[in-house]
C-alpha positions in Angstrom: -55.2 35.8 5.2 -57.1 35.6 8.7 -59.0 38.4 9.9 -56.6 38.7 13.2 -53.9 39.0 10.3 -55.6 41.9 8.5 -56.2 43.7 11.7 -52.4 43.1 12.8 -51.4 44.8 9.4 -53.9 48.0 10.0 -52.8 48.3 13.7 -49.2 48.7 12.2 -49.9 52.0 10.8 -49.8 53.8 14.0 -47.3 51.5 14.9 -44.6 52.2 12.0 -45.6 55.9 11.9 -47.8 55.8 9.0 -50.8 58.1 8.7 -54.4 57.0 10.0 -56.0 57.5 6.3 -58.5 55.2 5.2 -56.7 54.6 2.2 -53.5 54.3 3.6 -51.7 50.9 3.8 -49.0 50.0 6.3 -45.2 51.2 5.4 -43.5 48.0 4.2 -40.4 49.4 5.8 -39.9 52.2 7.9 -38.9 54.0 11.1 -40.3 53.0 14.1 -42.0 55.8 16.0 -42.7 56.6 19.3 -40.8 55.2 22.6 -38.5 52.4 21.9 -36.4 50.1 24.4 -33.1 48.6 22.9 -32.0 45.1 24.5 -29.9 45.1 27.6 -25.9 45.7 26.9 -26.7 48.4 24.2 -25.4 52.0 25.4 -28.1 54.3 23.7 -25.6 57.0 24.2 -24.2 55.8 20.9 -27.8 56.6 19.0 -26.2 58.6 16.0 -26.8 59.7 12.3 -25.6 58.2 9.4 -27.7 55.4 9.0 -30.5 57.1 6.5 -30.4 54.5 3.9 -30.9 51.7 6.3 -33.3 49.4 4.5 -35.2 46.2 4.6 -35.8 44.8 0.9 -37.4 42.2 -1.2 -34.7 40.5 -3.3 -34.6 37.1 -5.0 -37.2 35.7 -2.5 -34.9 36.7 0.5 -35.7 40.1 2.7 -32.0 41.7 2.9 -31.2 44.1 5.1 -29.0 46.8 3.7 -27.1 49.9 4.4 -24.8 52.0 2.8 -22.7 54.6 5.2 -23.1 58.2 4.8 -20.7 60.7 6.0 -20.2 58.7 9.4 -18.1 55.7 7.8 -18.9 52.0 9.1 -16.9 50.7 12.1 -16.3 46.9 11.6 -17.8 44.5 12.8 -21.0 45.6 11.8 -24.1 43.4 13.7 -27.7 43.2 12.4 -30.0 42.8 15.6 -33.8 41.6 14.9 -36.7 40.7 16.9 -39.8 39.1 15.5 -42.7 41.0 17.1 -44.7 44.1 16.3 -43.1 47.2 18.0 -43.5 47.0 21.6 -43.2 44.8 24.2 -39.8 46.7 24.9 -39.1 44.9 27.7 -39.3 41.6 27.0 -38.5 40.8 23.1 -36.9 37.8 21.8 -33.8 39.7 20.3 -31.0 37.9 17.8 -28.2 38.7 15.7 -26.6 38.3 12.7 -23.2 39.8 11.2 -23.2 42.1 8.4 -21.3 41.5 5.3 -19.6 44.1 3.6 -20.2 43.9 -0.7 -18.3 47.0 -2.2 -20.0 50.0 -0.5 -22.7 48.0 0.9 -23.2 46.3 4.3 -26.1 43.4 4.2 -27.4 40.4 5.9 -30.4 37.9 5.1 -33.2 37.9 7.6 -34.6 34.4 8.2 -38.2 35.1 7.5 -40.6 32.2 8.7 -43.9 34.3 9.1 -45.0 36.8 6.7 -47.2 38.6 8.4 -45.5 39.4 11.9 -43.1 42.5 11.9 -39.4 42.2 12.3 -37.9 45.1 14.1 -34.5 45.8 13.5 -31.4 48.0 14.0 -27.5 48.0 13.4 -24.4 48.2 15.6 -20.9 48.8 14.8 -17.4 48.6 16.4 -15.7 46.8 18.8 -17.5 48.0 21.5 -21.0 48.5 19.7 -20.4 52.3 19.7 -22.3 53.2 16.3 -26.0 52.5 16.9 -28.7 53.2 14.6 -32.3 54.1 15.4 -34.9 51.3 15.1 -37.0 50.2 12.1 -39.6 47.7 11.3 -40.2 45.6 8.4 -43.6 43.6 7.4 -42.4 40.9 5.0 -45.6 40.4 3.1 -45.9 44.2 2.2 -42.2 44.0 0.8 -44.0 41.8 -1.9 -42.6 38.4 -0.4 -45.0 35.6 -1.3 -43.6 32.7 1.0 -41.2 32.3 3.9 -37.8 32.2 3.3 -37.6 29.2 5.4 -40.5 26.6 7.2 -41.2 27.4 10.5 -38.9 25.9 13.2 -40.5 24.9 16.6 -37.2 24.5 18.2 -36.6 27.8 20.5 -33.6 27.0 22.2 -30.8 24.2 22.9 -27.9 26.5 24.3 -25.4 25.7 21.0 -25.2 29.5 20.3 -25.1 30.6 24.3 -27.2 31.6 26.9 -27.9 34.9 25.8 -31.5 34.6 25.4 -31.8 34.0 29.2 -31.6 35.9 32.5 -31.8 35.7 36.1 -35.4 36.6 37.2 -35.3 36.0 40.9 -33.1 38.3 43.6 -30.9 35.7 44.5 -28.0 37.6 43.6 -24.9 35.2 43.9 -26.9 33.0 41.7 -25.3 32.1 38.5 -25.9 31.2 34.7 -23.5 29.4 32.8 -23.1 26.8 29.7 -22.6 23.1 30.9 -21.4 20.2 28.7 -24.0 17.7 30.3 -26.2 18.5 27.6 -29.5 16.4 27.4 -28.5 16.7 23.4 -26.0 18.6 21.8 -23.0 19.9 23.0 -24.3 22.4 25.7 -27.3 22.6 28.3 -27.9 25.9 30.6 -26.4 25.5 34.2 -28.2 27.4 37.1 -26.9 27.7 40.3 -29.2 27.7 43.6 -27.2 29.4 46.1 -26.7 28.1 49.8 -29.7 29.7 52.1 -31.5 30.3 49.5 -35.2 28.1 48.8 -35.4 28.9 45.2 -34.0 30.7 42.2 -36.0 31.5 38.7 -34.8 32.0 35.0 -36.7 33.5 32.5 -36.6 33.5 28.6 -38.1 35.9 26.0 -37.9 32.8 23.4 -41.7 32.2 23.8 -43.9 34.6 21.8 -47.6 35.2 21.5 -47.6 35.0 18.0 -46.3 31.2 18.2 -49.7 30.5 19.7 -51.9 33.0 17.3 -49.7 32.1 14.1 -48.6 29.4 14.1 -51.1 27.4 16.4 -48.6 26.1 18.8 -50.5 23.9 22.1 -47.8 24.2 24.4 -44.0 23.7 25.4 -41.5 21.0 25.8 -38.2 21.4 28.1 -36.0 19.0 29.3 -34.5 19.4 33.1 -31.9 17.9 35.2 -31.0 18.0 39.2 -27.4 16.3 39.0 -26.3 14.9 41.9 -29.6 16.0 43.9 -33.4 16.4 43.6 -35.7 19.3 43.5 -39.0 20.7 42.0 -39.7 23.3 39.2 -42.9 25.5 38.4 -43.3 27.2 35.4 -44.9 30.9 34.7 -45.9 32.4 31.4 -46.2 36.4 31.2 -47.5 38.8 29.0 -46.6 42.3 28.8 -43.8 41.2 31.4 -42.3 44.1 33.5 -44.6 46.7 32.8 -48.1 48.0 34.8 -50.1 45.8 32.6 -48.1 42.9 33.5 -50.3 39.5 33.5 -48.6 36.1 35.2 -50.0 32.5 35.4 -48.5 29.8 37.2 -48.9 26.4 35.5 -50.8 23.3 36.9 -47.9 21.2 35.7 -45.0 20.8 38.6 -41.8 18.9 37.6 -40.0 16.6 40.5 -36.5 16.7 39.5 -33.6 14.0 40.3 -30.2 13.1 38.4 -31.7 12.0 35.5 -32.6 14.2 32.4 -36.8 14.6 32.3 -38.8 15.9 29.7 -41.6 18.1 31.1 -44.6 18.9 28.7 -46.7 21.7 29.3 -49.7 22.6 27.2 -50.8 26.1 27.2 -54.2 24.8 28.4 -52.3 24.1 32.0 -51.9 27.9 32.4 -55.6 28.8 32.8 -57.2 32.2 32.1 -53.7 33.4 30.5 -54.1 35.6 27.2 -51.8 33.3 25.1 -52.0 35.8 22.2 -49.8 38.7 24.3 -47.3 35.7 26.0 -43.5 37.5 26.1 -41.8 35.9 29.0 -41.6 32.3 30.1 -39.9 31.7 33.6 -38.8 28.5 35.3 -38.3 28.6 39.6 -36.3 25.9 40.7 -36.4 25.2 44.2 -34.2 22.4 46.7 -31.5 22.2 48.9 -28.8 25.0 48.0 -25.9 25.1 46.8 -27.4 23.0 44.1 -27.1 22.9 40.2 -29.8 22.5 37.7 -29.7 22.3 34.2 -32.1 23.1 31.2 -32.1 21.8 27.6 -34.0 21.9 24.2 -37.0 24.2 25.0 -39.4 23.9 21.7 -42.7 24.3 21.0 -45.6 21.3 20.8 -47.8 21.4 18.1 -48.4 20.0 14.7 -44.4 19.4 14.2 -42.8 16.2 14.5 -38.9 16.3 15.2 -36.3 13.5 15.7 -36.6 11.8 18.9 -40.5 12.6 19.3 
């Protein structure tokens, strides 16, 4: 284990509510202490009890999240929300979801562990309108007894086959829009971004790019495919750390893309974002400029590094 990873695990003592005692190791799985921030669309007024049994456990080389409802009965469907990153960065976390399956009295789901030393923050919602909401917990896979990841790390970050939930508008153009488009570079879908008439630019952002991709997986940059159907335009790229907070840092890439009606591959080495604190990255934005109304397409965001994927 590297010095960086040891330091990270020791830091979790405070983040996960552990006592700062020299002989106390970080808890493998515990409630997240202090102020937290749920993802957009979650009604925190629904935060309630009945989740005392919620746990993540190492079972048969997998990491299972399990919940046995208490006095408050479960309201199906039950959904697991999880985010791979130490507690914090609440305004720019990459949240994913998995359906929970009921087995007798137990609701459970399997977390897709790719990195043993990065904590996974998780919580549950239940009911058609997610009217049940658990507090957050965090688990460090290695500390549960896992000796190897459950699956090989996959550098492909988003191809929009599962929708556009990981992307939001980051500009003030109120009539701009995001939607799925069937005009994909690869697969069945791409992200469609509309630049409204009378607006010089529109910016979209995603929390899919994380600092631990750089520090733990040794990623060297990003690759993305872009297109301006029936027109022309430009794209600028910015990496952000501690996004939307008073400690926010943002650096624009030295790379700028000129777009047309054909799909264009754009590669952004992390070195093209000069003096950026890459280990703290939590937000990536693309600013499209052109002559509105105009559509821009985005597809196949992935990390660059030691990986070789089909089409490389």
